[in-house]
Structure formats: C-alpha cells, structure tokens
Steps between C-alpha positions, in 0.01 A plus 500: 500500500142523374467502121181598320416452132180637346328366190165502324473859387386594153273715287124461544179684421298695754264268683730200465663304780863420569688296757857593581737287705796547732724202563695518825816324612766533765256578778578389856194623692132412489384853583550754222315791357480436127346773290420596145600853403446675172655805342396686189729754330509828692304361794590384848532133574172374647427195712226307326458214745686310766483171683652418836618141473491444875122532527380522140347844546464719192464870422414681178531848365166673446576521129489120460278391788222269389660400172840365609606207714842431649578141592786262565571140403727360768579185305628705205654780711310744281296814558220597261302808418176432313369816337153519350315777319827662404503870416746709299606667826627160619778527243832491685807300581402258776754393761485256785687590814558349842623572848513310824186581696543732796212607722257674458454423133613510140581851377379673186825693453708327230821629657445263791499185288836328484460244221379576148439321177586641158141584406250390239322743268120514486346706221124551474358661188150631438 
C-alpha cells in the first residue's frame, strides 16, 4: 500500500518562498499520478500541481502557474513543491495524493485519488 507523508509547511511572509515535501513508500508501480492539493477552511479542495511519474510531465493550476514547481527525487522517493512569491491566498492545508495512472491523464478531481498524506499547513501573512 502506498504511504505518503508531507513535511515542510510553516508560517511565512507574503513574497517569501517555501518548499514542501512528500515522502512516498510502499509503491509497486513506476507510473503514478502524484499531485499536490490544498484546502482552505470553507473552500473546495483544489489541485495545485501534479506530476506523472511515468513521463515526468507536469501540470499547474492557474493560481500558482509561473511561481511554483513540482518535482521528484527518485533516489529519495520524495515529491517536492517549490512555491515562490507566496500570497496570503496560498494559505491552506497542503496534501499530496496519488493514484495509479490510467489513460488519458491525471484527474483534477480529488475524489479520484486513492492515496493521501496527512497534510502540512502553509500560512502566508501580509
């Protein structure tokens, strides 16, 4: 069974940068969708970014495009989300999630992701 553990969240000032991590274990396939979701109180869970491990392709939500980078370190079995130019509206609980890739692509609907971490809080103050 895939296990995911997030870390690296914290409280920062607007304009700062932060890198959060997701350590993975128990995987048996080389082709997963692994995504970062975030959820603020009273709001729907939103997919921030995803990477398809089979081909390395990435996708980003419009809200973070151009200032965030999703990446993976195969040697460390870890997924990262580098966030720059953080804004107060980025404040949320951030989760990593995964599912086995099935054509045609990785979904944005969080209900379709099978494996979830416990979350790491990111708070951005002005």
